[in-house]
N, C-alpha and C positions, 0 to 999 in steps of 0.2 A: 504493499499499500504506499503510494508515493504521491506527494503533492508538488505542484509547480513551485519551485524554490523562489521564483521572482514574483509570485502572486501577492497581492495585498489582501490581508485578512480584514474582515469587517467585524471588529470587536463589539460593535453596537448591538449585535445579535446575541451577545452573551453578557449576563450580569454576574460579576464576581463578588459574592458576599462571604467568601470564606474568611473565617476568623471574626465574623460579626456576632453581635449579641442581640437578643430580643428582649427589650425592657419589659419586665413583668410578664413575659410570655411563659407558657408552660406546655409540656407535651405529656400526654398520658402513657406513652409507650417509651420505655427506656431499656435498662439492662435486665438481666435475669431471664426467666422463662418467658415473660411477657415480651421482652425484646426479641427473643428467638422466634416466637410465634409471628410477631409483626414482620421480622426479617423474612421468614418463609413466605408470607403473604406478599410483602412488598417486592421481593426479588423476582416474583413471577412477572413483573413489569406491568405498569399501567394501573396498579391499585393506588388510588389517591388517599390522602389522610382521612377524608370524610367517610370513606368506605371502611376504615379501620376504627372509626369512633374516636378520632383524636379531637383535641380541643380546637376551638375556632375563635380564638380571641381577636383575630384580625389585625394584630400588631405587625408592623413591618420590621425586618431586621435593621439594625443600626451598624453600619460598617465601621470597623476600627481603622485607624490611619494606615495600618499595614496591609489591608486586604482589598479595598474597593477598586483600586486602579491597577491591580497586579496584572490581569490579562491585557488591559489596555496598553500597559507599558512594555510588556514582554512579547506579545503575540502580534507581530506586525507583518511578517512575511510567511510564505509557504515553507520556507526553510525552517522557521521556528516550529511549524506544525510537524516537520519531520524529525524534530529532536526533542520536543517537550510534549508531555501528555496533555496538559491543560490547553496548549495551543492547538494540539491535534483535535480536541473537542471543538474549539472555535472553528477550525477548518471544516470539520464534518458538518456542523450546524450550517455553515455558509453553503456547503455543497448541497445538502439536503434541501435547504430552502430555495436555492438557485433552481433546483430541479422542479420543485412544486410550483414555484412561480411560473416557470416556462410551461409546465404541464397545464396549469389552470388557464394561462393565456392561450395555449393551443386549443383548448376546449371552449374558449370564448368566455371564460370566467376570470375572477380575480382572487388570487390567494392572499389571505391575511397572515402577515408574519407573526411568529411566536418566538420570543426569546427563550434561551436556556439560562437558568439560574444555577450557578455553581455555588454550593454551600458546604459547610462542614458542621457536624454536630446536630443542629436543628435549624428549622427555617419556618417562618410564618408565610402562609399562602391564603388565597381566597377560599381554599378547600379545608383549611385548618392548619394547626401547627404540627409539623412532622419532625421526627428525629431521623437520623441517618439509617436507622434500622428498617425504615420503610422501603429503602431502595429507590431507584429511579422512578419517577412518575410524572404524569401530565395532569395538570389541574385545569379543567374546562372553565372554572370560575374566573380565572385571570389569564387563560390562554398562555400558560408558560410551562416549560419543561423544567423539572427540578432534578439535580444530579449532584451527589457527593462522589468525588472521584475515588474514594476508598472502596466504593462498591466493586470496582473492577478487580481488586485483589480478592475480595470475597467471592466473586464469580469463579475465580481460579482455585482458591484454596478451599472454600467451603462447599462449592457446588461442582467442582471437578472439571471445569471447562479448561481447554488448553490456553485460552487467553489470546493475546495478540491485538495489534491495533484495530483490525477489522472486527473483532469481537466487540470492541468498544463502539465502533461505528454502527454495528448492528443494533446495539442497545439504543443509541441516540436516534437512529432512523426509525426504530419501532415506536418510540415515544412520539415522534413527529407523525407517524401513522395515526396515532390517536388524535393528534391535532387536526389532521385532514378529516378524520371521522367526525370530529366536533363541528367542523365547518360544513360538512355535508348532512349533518343531522343523524348520522349512523350511531354515534357514540351512545345516544339515549337508548338504543336497543339492548345495551348491556344491562339496563336496569329493569330486568324482568323478574327479579327476586328469586331466580332459580340458579342452581348449580348443576353440574353434570356435563357430559360430553356434548349434548345437544343444546345447551343453554345459550342465551344471548351473549352472556359474559365470555364464554369460550369462543364463539363465532367472532366477536369484536376483536379479541386478542389475536386470533389467527389471521384476521384480515390485516391487522397492524403489522404482523410478521410479513404477510404478502406485500404490503406497501413498502416495507423496508427492502424487500427483494427487488421491487420495481425500481426504486431509487438506485440500488447497486448496479442494476443493468445499465442504467443511463449515466452513472456518475462520471465516467471518464469521457463522455461526449457532450455533456451539458455545459454550455459556455458559462463561465463565471460572469456575473453582472458587472464586475469591476474591470475585467481585462478583456472579455470576449473570448478567452481561452478556458478550457476545462481546468478547474482548480485541482481536481484529483486526476493525475496523469497515468497512474498505473495501479491495476487491481488484478492480482494473480489468482490462480486456482487455489493456491494455499490460503489466500485471504478468505476466499468464499468458504473453504472448508472450516476455517476458524469461526466464521459467522454461523454456519450450520451447527458446529459443535456447541457454540454458546446457546443457540436456540434449543438444542436437545437437552443441554444440561439443566435448563429451567422448565422443562416439560413437567406437567403435574405428576405424571407417574414416577419420574425420576426424583422429584422432590419428596413425594410421599414415601417412596421406597427408602430413600436415604434417611428421612427424619422420623418416620413412624413404622418402618419396617414392613409395610403392606400397601397395596395400591387399592384406592377406593374411588372408582370412576364417578360415582354419584356425587362426589365432592369437588370434582374438577371445576376450575374457574378459568383456566388458560389453555387447556389442551395438552395432549400427550407430547412426548418428545418427537415421536414420528410425525404427528400432525404439524407441529411447529416448524419442523424441518421441511415437510412437504409444502407448506404454504409459502415459506420463504423461497423455496426452490421454484415454485410456480410463478411468483413475482419476478424472480431473477431470469428465468428462462423465457418468459413471454414479454416482459417489460411493459405489460399493459395492465393498468389498474382495473380495467373492466373485467379482467380475468380473476380478480380477487373477491368474487362474490361468495363469501363463506356462508351466506344466508340462503343461497340458491339450492 
């Protein structure tokens, strides 16, 4: 996975509040067994704080002097994305949103941007206050993606994924799949109050996997808004395998087997490892969001 060294990164699409504090804020999920349960739920991707029953005090993080401008100061070029993890996330966000803007324009629509918020520890959102244990998530209330970079180490060590830069890119692209679903009205179909392999929740998550694959298919050919050249210049078969491996590592069956020793499909909320890999592969091989109809 390689970015154009000379490309200019758009740091306005990422808010860096790492090291910030939330005055008076509280989160109901922390360490111990409660934190582990939240981690299992959150790491399946897409589960927002409001779905975990977290507090909703609505207070914004207050950045300390050492945090707020970190990404803006250090992530300027594609070469930075090729050497720094946080800058890589900036570049992936830029690439994903470049694609969806172009795709919406091609279809005669207009894509609404969504920033990614990098945080550490906990963060206040329109969906509630969340700790890092929740994992990456998209909040439809404020149309923002939330990400603690420590998650990627958890993905490798706790969930057994091989890791790698494109595994990280898959996570980000999946969350932006939820943003697209929010724009199209599909995200609401997850709120049918059911779990299980045929539930709306599972179908929404699998579609977000498919949308991540669609982006990956076009990532090296979509012109960057700032240069007119693709921001992502190289994506290898090994990168795609890392993405598929990450998708499989957080399948419901793998999670259940690892943490409870048995598989209970009636409790699935995101789909099996095979399903998640299948739908990412469908998006990647077809490059067509219309083929991501997990409700059909």
